[in-house]
Structure formats: structure tokens, C-alpha cells
N, C-alpha and C positions, 0 to 999 in steps of 0.2 A: 647143890641147893640153888634154887631160883632166888634172884635177888631183886628182879623188876617188880615194882609195885604199881601195876596198872590193869585194868580190866580188859577182857577180850573185845569189848566194843570199841575201846580206844585203839586197839591194835588193828582191828578191822577197818576202822575209819582212816587210819594211816595208810593202809594198803589201798583203799579206794582212791585216796588222794594221790598216791604215787602212780596208779594206773591212768588216772585222769590227766595228770601232768605229763605222762609219757605221751598221751594222745595230743596234748597241747603243743608239746615240743615238736612232734612229728609234723605239725603244720608249718613249722619254720624251716623252710627248705628252698634250695635254689633250683630244684628240678620240678617240672610240671607234672610229672607221673611217678614220683617216688620221693624218697627222703635223701637228701644230700646237703651236709653242712660241712664245710672245710675251713681250715685255719685262716684266721685274719680276713674272713669275709664279712658281708653285711649279716649274714645268718648267724655267724659266731657272736657278732655284737649284740643281736637280738636275744639269743638265748642266754648270754651273760647278764643282760638286763632283767630277764625273767628270774634267772637264778638268784640274782642279787635281791630282787624284789621279795622272793619267797624266804631268803635268809633273813631279811630285816623283819618280816612278819613274825618270826619266832624269836626276835630279840638279839640277832647276831649283828655285829658290825661287819661292814663289807669293803672290800677293795678289789680292784683288778690289778694283778701284779704286773711286773715289768715284762712278762712273756705273754700276757693276755689270759692268763688263768684267773677264774673268778673264785675269791676266797671269802668265806664267812668265818667269824670267830665269836664264840661265847666265852667271856672271861671267867676265870676262876675267882672267887671271893677270897679276900684275906680274912683273918680273925675278926677284924673290925667291921667287916662287910663291904669294904671298898674293893673295886676291880683291881686285879693284880696283872698288869699288862706284861710283866716279865715272866709269868708262869709258863712252863713248857706246855706244849699242846699235843693231844692226841689227835691225829688227823684222820678223817674219814673221807674217802674220795673215789672218783672214777672220772670219766670223760663224757663230753656232750658233742663231740665232733663225730662224724660218721664216714663210712665208705659210701660210694655211689650205690643208689638203689638199696638203701640200708633197711634193717628192721628198726624198731623203735625202742628197743630195750638194751642193747649192747652198750654198756657203760652208763647210760642215762639212768637206768634203774637204781644203780649204785649210788649215784649222787643224790637222787631223791629219797632213798632210803636213809641215806646219812642225815638228811634234813629232818625226817621223822623221828630218828633216834634222838637228835637234839631237842626236838619238841617234847619227847617223852621224859627226858632227863633233866631238863632245865628247871630251875627253881626261881621264884621271885626274890629279888634283892631285899635285904632286910628293911630298907625304906620304901619298898614297893615301887620304886621308880624305874625299875628295869628287871632284866632276867640275868642270871649268873649260872655258871657251872657249879653244882654241888659236889664235884669230884675234886680229887687232889691234883688236877691238871685242867687246863682250858680245853675246850672242844673246837675243832675247826672242821669245816667242810670244804673241800677243794673240788671245783669243777674243772678238770684239766682241758686244755684247749686243742691239743693235737696228738691224740694217742694213735690215730690210725695212719697218719702220714699220707693222707690221700693227695693233698695238694702239692707238696713239694718232694714226695717220695722218700721222706725220712721220718720214721715213727717216733713217737715219745718226745716230741719237741718240747711241749709244755712241762711235763714231768722232769725231763732232763734239766731244763732251766732251774726248776725248784731244787733238784739234787745237786746243782752246782756243777754239772757236766757239759755245759753248753760248749760246743766246738765252734770256734770262729769261722772255720771253713764252711759251716753251713750257710753263712750269709750269701754265698754265690749260687746256692740252689735256686732253680727257677721252676715255675709251674708251666702248664701246657701253653700259656699265652706269652711266655717269656719274662714274666714278672718275677724279679729275684725276691728272695725272702727278706732282704734288707728293705727293698722298695714296698713290700707288703706291710712291714712293720710300720714304716712311716705313714703310709696311707691309712693304716688302722688307728693311727694316733699313738703309737708307741715309739720310744726312743731306742734304736739299736744300741747306742752307747751305754744304756742302762740295764741291759738284760741281766747282768750279774746281780742286780738288786733283788731278782726273784729267788735267789738261792737261800736255802735255809741252812742253819748250822745244827749239827747233831744235838747239841745241848738245848736247842729250842724245842726239841721234839721228844714226845714220850714213845711214839711209834706211829704206824699207819696201818689202817684196816681198810679193806675194799671188798665190797659185795659186788657180785657179777653173775650174770647168767653163765651156766656152763655152755661152753661153745662145742658141744659134743653130746652124745646120747647116753653117757654112763648112768647118771642119776635116773633118767627116764627108764632105762632097762632094769634098774635095781628097784624102781617103784618108790623112790625116796625123794623128799623135797629139797634137802639141804646137804651140803658136804663141806668138810674142812679141806682146804687146799694145802698140799704138802710142799709143792715147789712149782715154779714156772719154767717152761722149757727153755734150754739153751737154743739159740738160733743163728744160723748163718744164711745170707742170701747172696746170690751170684747172678751176674749177667754172663750168659755163655753166648759165644759167637762161633759158628761152624762155617768154615770157608770152603767152597767148592769151585765149580766153574759153571757160569751161565752159558747154555748153548741152545739151539734150536730143538724144540721138543720132538719135531717130526723127523728131523734129519740126523739125530745123534742116537746110535744104537746103544743098548744098555751096557755093553762092555767098555763103552767110552765115556760113560756118564760119571760125573763126579757130583752127585745130587745132594746139596747140602740139606734139603728138607728130610730126605730119607735118613741121613745121618743124625739129624736132630730128633727125628721120630724114634729111632732106635735108642737114642740116648735117653729120651723121656721114659721108655719102656724099661731101660736098665736101671733108672733111678727108682721106679716103682718096684722092681724085682729085689733090688738090693735093700731097700728100706723095709719091705714087707718081711724080709727074713730076719729082721732085727726086732728086739723087744723095745717098745717106746721110742721108735724112730719113724719120723714121717718126713717124706720128700715130695715136693710138689712142684710140677712145671706148670705155672699158671698163665704164661704168655708164650706164644711162639709166632714169629713174624718171618716171612721169607722175601728175598729181594732177587731179581726185580719185581717179582709179584705178578707176572704176565701169565695167562692161561697157556700160552704156547711156548714157554721158555723153562728149560730145566733150571730150577732154583740154584743160584750161585752162592747165596749166603743165607744163613738162617740165624735169628737171635732168639734165644729162649732164656726165660727166668728159672731159677732154682731157689726154692724155699726149703731149707733143710733144718729140722727141729729134733732135738732129743732130750731126754731127761738129764743126761750128764754130758759135760763138755767133751770128755774124752771119747765117749761113744760116738757122739756126733762127728768129731774130727776124724775118727777112724773110718767111719762110713764115707765121709767126704774123700778120704784117701782111696778107698775101694771104687768110688764113682770115677775119680780121675784115672785110675788105671783102666777101668772099663771103657771110658771114653777114648783113651788112647788106642786101645784095641779096635774099637768100632770105627774110629776115623782112619786108623791104619788100613783096615781091610777095604775101606771105601775109597781110599785116596783122597781123604779130606784132612783139613787142618782145624784146629780148634784152640780157643784160649778162653780164660775166665777172668771176670773182674768182680772182686768181692765188694758189695755195696752196703753190706749190714752185717755186724757181728755183735751178739749179746750172750754173756754167759748165763748159765742157769742160775736162777735165784731161789733160794730155799727159804720158806717162811720160817720165822723165828719159833723155836720150840714153845716159849711162853705164849706167843700170840696163837699158835696152833691150839694150845691147851685152852685158852679163854674162848676161842671160837668153838671149840668142841663142847665146852661147857655150855655155851650159849645155845648151841643146837640141841644138846641134851634136854635143856629146859623146855623145848617145844615138843618133845617126844612123850609117848606114853610112859607111864611110870614102869620102872624096871628096864626099859630099853635105854642102853648107855653106850651104844657103839655105832655112831654115825659114820657114814662113808668118809674115807680120806682119798682124795683124787689129786693126781698130777695134772697140772694144766699144760695142754699143748699149745694153747693160744697165749700170746703175749698180752701183757697189761701194764698200766702205769706203775704197779707196784715193782715192776722190774727195774725202772729208773730210781724210784724212791729207795729201793733197797740199798743204794750206795750211800745213803745219808742217815737211814734209821732202820730199825727192825720193822718187818712187814708181816701181815697176816691177811689171809683171804677167806671169804665164804663164797661158795657156789650155790646158785639156785637152779633147780630143775628147769630145763628147756625142752619142751616136748619135741621128740625126734632129733634134737640136737642141732637143729638147723640154725645158722646164724650168718650175719652179713648177707641177709636176704629178707625180703618182706614178710616171709612167712615165720620169721623168728617169733618166739612166743614165750610167755611166763604167765602163770595163773595169779589172780588176786590172792588165792589162798596161800600160795607159796610165798608170795611177796609178804603176807602177813606173818607167816612163820619166819621168814628171813629177817624182817624188821625187828620182830621181838627177840631173835637170836643175836642179831647184831647189837641191840641195846643191852641185852644180858651180857654179851661178851665184854662191852665197855665197862659195865658194873664189876664184872669178875676181875678185869684188869685193875680197876680202881681198888678193889679189895686186896689185891696182891700188893699194891704199892702203899697201902695204908700203914 
């Protein structure tokens, strides 16, 4: 049963506002010919200020936390009508940072939809002096600051700080200009010694909801607008090095070559073959560099990346074992050596059954009467919910992304689907409130 009491015109206006603000944020970029916003940059500061302005416009109090995340909060009222700062919060969030040459909706649309949900659900305080949450919990919207990991090579920095899983070893990470994460914190106006203050305790939180474009084509192929997310992929990332011998390209016959590039290329093809044979397993070689890199020199060394994702941790690890054995065989045949360094590991995160249920009810409220079976999709892409899942229950809602393209300027979502998604997200919050009443 639908609980949201608002007219279609209000929802349509909310969607138009989301789309216009996505366009506005797209103009905050460090690149001359595309969208690029990275952690602890001037662009990060600018979008935080915009988000804070929009939060205050709908009655939220705002703060930038100790990791640079922008947080807005709408307090719950007590029985006497006074704000209750100790009330646990339902957090709605996503991220405002981007990859290089990004689209304008990945992460961003989820933050802006969260603000529209607050706008729809807030109620004036009894004394008419402000706004309060009419729900049995406070509402927070968080614009996370570094989901992509573009600048320092480590994803989920902002949400990891909120989850209390910040690793002190990260302070030595450096960007392409040699600036360390610690130095960037100080330059941004943050105190590295206080980053732990961003952490939230489980008792402070009711749960976490995130709306996000699907970064794949399943909804588009199904002809549906919205989906419940069941889980987020487990992931492991590696830097692989293949060692051969650099020799003169003209003077070295094939039987004497130890060509690191050919070994790395065969390895990349083996990754594709082994992963395609598995259910819900994706392996990607996204970077390949050779040394010394001269046109007339047989490559003596090759560096390649491997991004391995699976629905279940055990399946992912089993496939990595198969890849290791295949690389041993390839390099053995070619007289090469290889080694790997793991640079990222994240377990699969499963959305809480209750939050899956309320998201499903929210989606059903947008469907034609009698239709009650929205899509349920496993997310192959990573999200801030992965980090937040270590401190509270998480749930996610996907919006259709035509053709499924993302991390690219052609990334898209329609205003109509944003309207459906915003209504479904608001309905999900109400369904959760009813369950806790």
C-alpha cells in the first residue's frame, strides 16, 4: 500500500530539479573538455558548498565531516516538538566525485534524489520556526567525497572514514603530482589527526539507502525503470608484472625472444576466457604498459592491471586461483616470469532483507496496479554502500541507464525515471518508518 501523500506534479518538479542540478554540478570540473572532480580538490570544495546550500534550503543543518564528506541532517521531533539530536538517523547518500571524463549522473543523482526525498517528507515544526522529520528517526543526506579513488588510487575513502575503517597506511598514498593524502588533507583545511571523528557508531544509524544509476544494461534490456539491488560485487584488484628480456627488434629471432608484451597480452585474453566461462564473474585488464617502450625494442617488461569481481567471495577467489595457474603456464611456455601485487580487496556486501523489502515496496508503488514483481539485480559495480555496510544495514535502488554506459560522457538517465525513483525512494523511507512504528 502506498504511503506517500504527494501529487504527481510535486514528484515531477523534484525530478526536474535533480536533472538541472546534475547539469549545474557538471560545470564544476577541473577539465577543460569534460567532467573531472577528485578528492580534496578545489572542485570538491565547490560541490560541497553547493550541496550544503541545497541542504539548508530544505531545513537541514549541515556540516563537513572530518574526512571531507558533506552531511545534512533533519532532526526528529520529540513529543514536545523540540528537536531530538540524539535520535538515530536513516542515511541516504552517494558520492559527488568523478572519474576522469565522467558522466554527470554516477553518484550525483543519488545525492540529489536524497535531498528531494527530504523535501517531500519534512514537516514544519510545531512552532513553525523550522522543519523536522515526522518519522521515528532523523533523516540525513551524505554526499561522500571519494567513492571513485581517482586521485589517490584508493576507492571509498570518504565512506570508509564514516564506517570507521580508515587505514593509517593510506596517509602515504600519493597522487600523480606526488602530493600525499596527508598533505592534501591539510591543504583542504582538514586535520589528519581528527579523521576518526568522521566515524559513526551503529547505534547512531537506522540504516543506509542509496539510489544509483545501474552501470549496466539489464534494466534497459528489460524495459523497466527501477530495480532492487540484492548485493554488491566482491572485488579484488591486482598489479601484475611480466618480466622478459629487452633486445633489438631487428636482430633477435623469434625463438630467442622473451617478449613481455606478448605474455601480458596472452594473459589478458586468458582472463577474459576464464571469467566468461563463469556465472556472475567479470575480469578486466584496464591498463597495460610496456618497457622500455621503444618501437625497435622487444618489450622486456609489461605492467598490467586486473580488476576481478564476482557475486560471491569464494567464486571470485577460485577464479583468481585459475588465473594464477594459467599465467604460470603462459609465462612458462614463453620463458617469462611474473608476479602480482594485490592493491584492493573488498568482500561482497549483501543488502539487508528488510531494506530490500522496503525498496521493493517503494518500487511497487510506482508500478501499474497489479504489477508487484520489480527486477532484483546484483551490482557488479562498487558503491559507497560497500563501506557503510560494515557499520549499518544497507539497501539500494537502481535506476535505468540507457545502453548501460557509465564512466563516460554518454552516461544517461531520464527525468521520468528520476521521478519514479524519487517517489520510490520516499515511499521506501515511509515503509521503513512504518515497520519501526
